[in-house]
N, C-alpha and C positions, 0 to 999 in steps of 0.2 A: 504493500500500500504506500510505501514511502516514495517510490519512483513515479514521476509525473509524466504524462504524455508530452512529447516534444512535437508539437504540431502547429499548424497555422492558427492565427488569432483573428477574430472578428473585432475590429475596433469600433466602439460605439460612442457617439458623442451626444452632448446636450447643448442646447442653445444657451449661449452666455446670458447671464442675468445679473442685473445690478440690484443689489439688496441694500435697503436702508439700514439694516442691522444685521449682525452676524447670524448665520443660520444655526439652528439647533445642532449641537455636535453629534458626530457619528464616530463610533469606535468599531473597527473591523478586527475580527478574530479569525485568522486563516485556518486552513485544515492541515491534515497530515502531509508533510513535505511541501507545503505551499508557502514557505518563507525560507530565506537563505540561512545558512549556518556556517560560521567561520571556525577555523582551527589553527592551532600553533603546534609544531612538532618538536619534540626532543626525545625520540624513542630509543630505548636500549637495544631493541631488535626490530627486524621487519620480516614480513612473510616471504620476501624475495630479495635477492641482492640488489635489484634495480629499484626497489622502493626507497623513497627518501626517508632518512632518519630525522632530519632537522628541517624546519621551515618556519619562517616568520608568519604572521597572520595572513591567511589566504581563505578564499571562499571554498569550503568543503562541499557544501550543498547549495546550489548545484554547480559542479564543475564538470561540464560535459566531456572535456578532453580527458580528464583523469578517470571519469566513470567508464568511458568507452575504451580508452587506451591503456588503462592500468587497473582493471576492475578489482583484482584481488588486493592491490595496494590501497585503493580507495575504500573498499569494504572494511579492511582492517583498521583504517583510520576513523571511520564513522561508527563502527559497531560499539555496543556497550558490553561490558564484562559483568557477569552476574556472580556474586559471591554467595553461594547457597548457605554457608554457615552463618553469615551475618545478615543474609536476606537483603543485600544492597546491590545497586547498580552503579557503575561508573564508567568513564572513558577507558579505552585501552591505555596501558602504561605509556607515559610520555606524550599523551595527546591532551591538549587543552582546547576547550570549545567556548564559543560565545555566540549570542544572537545579536546581529547588528540592528541599529536604528529602532530600538523599542520606543514606542510613542509616535514614530513616523510610519511611512508607508513604503519606503524604498525597498525594504527587505522582502516584500511580497508582491510588488508590481511585476517584476521579472526575476526568475530564479537564476538565470545565467545571462546577464546583460551582454556578454561577449558574443552571444549568438545573434546574428543580424535578423532583422525582420520581426522582432518581438516574438520569436517562436517558442520561447519558454515563459511566455506571459502567464501570470496567475490572475491577480486583481488589477492588471494594467488597465483594462477597459473600464472597470467600475471606478477606479480612482480618478482616471481622466474625466469620466462623466461627471463625477461629483465636483471636481475642481472647476469644470466648465460651467456648472450650475451655480458656482459662487463659494464653494467650500475652500478653505485654506488649509493646506497640509500642516500638520503639527500644531494646529490651532483648533479649528472646528472639525477637522478630519484627522483622526488619530488611528494608529495601528498598534496591535498587540501581538507581534510575532513572538514565537517561543521555541524552545528546544522540543521539537515534535517527537522525540524519542521517549520522553518521560511523561508519565501520567501523574495526577495529583497525589498518588500514593508514595511518591518519592520526594525528597527534599527539593530537588530542582523543579519538579512539577508544582509542588506546594508554593514555592517562591513565586512562580509565575502567577498563581492565583492571587497572592497578596499584592504583587506588582500591578495586576489588572485592576484591582480594587482602588489602589492609589491613583492610577492613571485616570480612571473614571471620575473619582472625587475631585482631582485637580482640574480636570477638563470642565466638569460641570460648574465648579466654583468660579473658574475663570470666565466662562461664557454666560453664566447666570441662567442656563436652560438645561433641562434634563437631556441625557444622552440616549441616542438610539444605538443598539448593538446590532451588528450584521456579522453573521458567522457562516462558515461553509464546512461541510463534511465533519471531520473530527473536531473542528472548532466549535461545532454545535454541542458535542459532548463536553468540551472544556467549559463552554458558556453555561450549559445546563448545570454542571457541577458547581460552577461559581455562583449562580443565582440560588441554587438550593442551599448554599451555605451563607447567605446573607439574610438579615432580618427583613420582614415585610416593610417595616418602617424605613430601612435603608433603601430598599427597592423603590418604594413610593417616592422617595426624595430624589433619587439619582437616575432612575431608568424610565425613559419615555416609552420605549417599545423594544422588542427583540425580533429580528428577521432571521430565523435559521433557514439555511439553504442546504438541502440534501443531507440531512443529518442521519448517521447510522445508529439510531437510538437503540436498536436491538442487535447491533453488530452486523457483520457481513459474512456470508458463507465463504467468500473468497479467501478469508483469513485461514481457513482450513487448508486450502491448497498451498498458501504461502508457507505455513509451518511445515507441511509435509514435504514439499518438493521445491519450494522457492517460487517466486513469480517475477519474471523479467519485465512485466508490464508492457510487452510488445517491443521492448528495446533490444538491440543486437548484443545482448549479454547472456552469459550462461546462467540460468536460474539457480543452479546448484552453487555457483560461485558466490552468489549473494545471499544464499539461504541462511547461513550462520548470522550474517549481519541483520537480516530481516527478523530472525527469531530473537535477536537480542533486544529489540525495542520493546519497552514496557507497554507502549501504546498499541502494539500489535496483538497484545493479549486483551487489552481493554475493548478492542473491536471484534473479538471473537463472537460468534453467534450466541445469543442469549438462550439458555434452555427454556425460559418462560415464553419466548417468542417462537422459536423454531421447533420446540417440542420433540416429537418422534420422527421428524423429517430426517431421512438419511442424507448426510452431508458428505461423507466419504465412504466408499465401498472398496473392498478387496475380495478376492475369491474366498477368503476365510471368514470375514465378518464385515458388518456395517458399523458405522460410527455416527452418532447423533450428537447434538449439543449437550447431551446428558452423559456422554462417554469420554470426557476429557482425560480422565485418569488412564484408561486403556489406550486412548489415542496417542498421548504423548509418550507413553511407554513403547508403543509399537512403532512409532516413527523414530525411536531411539533418541528422544530428547526429554528425559524424565524431569529435567529442571522446569519444563513447561508447566508441570502440575502446580508448582509453587508460584511461578510467575502469573499464571492465570488466576490463582486464588487472590493475589495481591490486588487485582483490579476488578474482581467479580462484583463487588457491591458498590462501586463508585456511582454509577447512574442506572443500575439495573432496575431499580424500583420505579423509575420514570416519574419522579415526583414533579408535579406541576411547577413551573418556574415562578409564578406569582407576578408576572408582568404581562402587558399586552403582547400578543404573539401573532405574527403572520408567517406561517410555516409554508415554505415553497419546496416542492420536489417534483420529479418527473418519473414516469414509467414508460413502458413501451420499448425499452432497449433490452435485448437478450442479456441476462445476468446469471453468472454461474451460481447454481444452487446445489448441485451434487457433483462429486468428483470421483470418477471410477478408475481405480488403480489396478495394476496386475499384482504381482508379488513383490514389486520393487518400488519403494517410495523415492528412489533416485531417478525415476523416469516420470515424465509429465503425464497427467491423467487425461482420460476422455472427460469432456465437460458436458454436463447436462444442464441446460439453461432453464431458468424461470423468468419471471417478470421483475423489472427494476430499472435502474438507470445505467446498467453496465458495470457498476461497482457495488452498489448497495441494493439489496433485495427489497422488493415492495413491502414485504412483511415488516421490515425494519423502518423504512422511510415514513410510512403512514402512522407510526405510533404517536407522533405529535398531535394527531387528531383526538387522542384520548383527553388532552387537556381542555378540550371544549365541552366535555361531559359535565353535567350538572354536579356542582360541589367540588370539582377539581380545583378551581380557583375563581376568584371574583372578577378579575380583569379579563377582558375578552380574548378569545383565541379564534383565529381564522386560518384556513389552509387554502392554498391554491395549487392545483395539480397541473403539471404540464405533460406533454406527450413527446416522446422520441428525442429527448435532449439528454445527452450523455452526462455523467456525473461531473466531470471536470469542466464541461462546456456550460454548466449552469451559471457560473460566475462570469461568462463571456458572452452569453446569448443575448441578443438585442431584446427579445420579448421578455425574458426574465428581468433584465436590467431595467426595462421600462416600468415593470411592476414595482421594483425596489425604489426607483426614483419617485414614482407616484406615491408610494407609502410614506416616503420621507418628505412629501409635500413639495417636490421639486418639479420645475418645468422639464418636460422630456420632448425629444424630437423623434418622429417616426422614421426619419431618414438616417440610416446607418452608414458609416464610412465604408469604403471598399475593403474587401478581404485582404488582409495582410498575409503575404506568402514569403 
């Protein structure tokens, strides 16, 4: 889930607007792998003789040249190391990491700005549209990038939660208006966890609304394949070469399919047995990654109860895209499976995406919850699609243009 599609981007603009007062602030919380991560190296050893042992601060995610040209070196630099005895996660020895531009938007506009044509754009379209409508970066338009490898169950993830609260409070105090939160994908889980841990008094004071986009509220079946055999996300890399790196992310356990949502659905099958979301003990033993049992337990209760956020919500998601639901293996988890698809957005299954609708049920919360469902828009395209962005701008009370800019290739 950490690798993002490297594809063309649809640039969407808004008509410039002259405002007599500052617009109500917006805070964007990106998804898994949707913001840059920087690293500094002073490693005692490397996995290959040609891997660098030392390096001053550089962009680790996304560095397309390193990822494609030296995959094993890159994977060793970005992976986490799990100490089962202390139940802690940390960088590989000699690797220091940091998230650039917290509070700003540059870290998630483009993941690898060295690639021409904005082909690694993430929130590029949305940010440009908001700026064109009158927002000011680092003033009324704030960003909350984070180390997407960690969940709130780790100190790094917990610090992000406290930093997000401080960012919202400072922004609202400076602007004198409540903030709207916009999140995508795993950013929806981060935001839901955050809101669930604030008092209603605090939320009433600081939050105007929340616009979650494509949230994997009940997890994604795709994470079963990722842990079993790795997932190259369509890039020209060997999935097995990045499997250890993908298994090391705490967040890749947070997004495992929820037993309460997926129930008895067969998610992985082999000639000898089937595995559901209720079979994680056997699953992690059989894929020869027993540490996965403890890692999955760390994150199992973070958002699984799907507690209503207690703020105005406009939940956006799409279906109609074939989405992996069950993965059929032979006798070897080192080989890629046959994929049996269900409905969803190509990354998150429909069963998980639509869970936000539960917050609209009577008694879930007093503030209103609305949902809008789109069709045939892929998961990563939801934050670039003109139709979706038009709905976001309208919800934020901004003027929008029906004319989209030409396709960027």
